[in-house]
C-alpha positions as a Python dict, from the first residue, in 0.01 Angstrom:
ca = {
    (1, 'M'): (0, 0, 0),
    (2, 'T'): (138, -60, -372),
    (3, 'E'): (160, -410, -493),
    (4, 'G'): (510, -401, -480),
    (5, 'A'): (513, -296, -100),
    (6, 'D'): (258, -587, -23),
    (7, 'Q'): (524, -782, -214),
    (8, 'L'): (832, -651, -10),
    (9, 'W'): (625, -685, 343),
    (10, 'Y'): (544, -1044, 218),
    (11, 'A'): (912, -1137, 155),
    (12, 'R'): (1023, -996, 473),
    (13, 'A'): (747, -1183, 696),
    (14, 'V'): (875, -1525, 499),
    (15, 'L'): (1274, -1458, 596),
    (16, 'A'): (1104, -1366, 956),
    (17, 'D'): (1019, -1729, 957),
    (18, 'I'): (1208, -1962, 717),
    (19, 'A'): (1168, -2272, 869),
    (20, 'A'): (774, -2249, 744),
    (21, 'H'): (883, -2214, 429),
    (22, 'D'): (1024, -2472, 165),
    (23, 'D'): (1377, -2348, 27),
    (24, 'A'): (1228, -2227, -270),
    (25, 'V'): (998, -1962, -144),
    (26, 'V'): (1293, -1828, 98),
    (27, 'I'): (1511, -1803, -207),
    (28, 'A'): (1213, -1595, -402),
    (29, 'A'): (1211, -1422, -88),
    (30, 'C'): (1572, -1341, -48),
    (31, 'R'): (1557, -1202, -431),
    (32, 'L'): (1279, -1003, -374),
    (33, 'V'): (1428, -827, -45),
    (34, 'E'): (1788, -815, -268),
    (35, 'A'): (1628, -623, -557),
    (36, 'S'): (1391, -421, -358),
    (37, 'T'): (1541, -291, -19),
    (38, 'T'): (1748, 34, 6),
    (39, 'D'): (1914, -109, 317),
    (40, 'S'): (2310, -235, 282),
    (41, 'T'): (2263, -435, 587),
    (42, 'E'): (1938, -566, 483),
    (43, 'Q'): (2059, -664, 124),
    (44, 'A'): (2357, -836, 222),
    (45, 'D'): (2217, -1078, 522),
    (46, 'T'): (1987, -1171, 261),
    (47, 'A'): (2229, -1226, 15),
    (48, 'Q'): (2424, -1457, 286),
    (49, 'L'): (2160, -1633, 360),
    (50, 'R'): (2015, -1708, -7),
    (51, 'E'): (2379, -1814, -112),
    (52, 'R'): (2369, -2070, 192),
    (53, 'L'): (2026, -2214, 99),
    (54, 'E'): (2136, -2225, -303),
    (55, 'G'): (2473, -2411, -219),
    (56, 'A'): (2343, -2615, 50),
    (57, 'G'): (2110, -2748, -235),
    (58, 'G'): (1841, -2743, 21),
    (59, 'R'): (1735, -2807, 389),
    (60, 'T'): (1713, -3150, 574),
}
């Protein structure tokens, strides 16, 4: 597996358990998935999550 694939795998793992990660890590994972995926549904869902987190100014 290549380094890029490892990064994408990790980003997806972060998104599968967002409660275990702070907002900055989740947002970074969203950006990586958005830029790397070829799945338009995954890209849209990830963008929506990122926009929610960025707009909320953080989770409480």
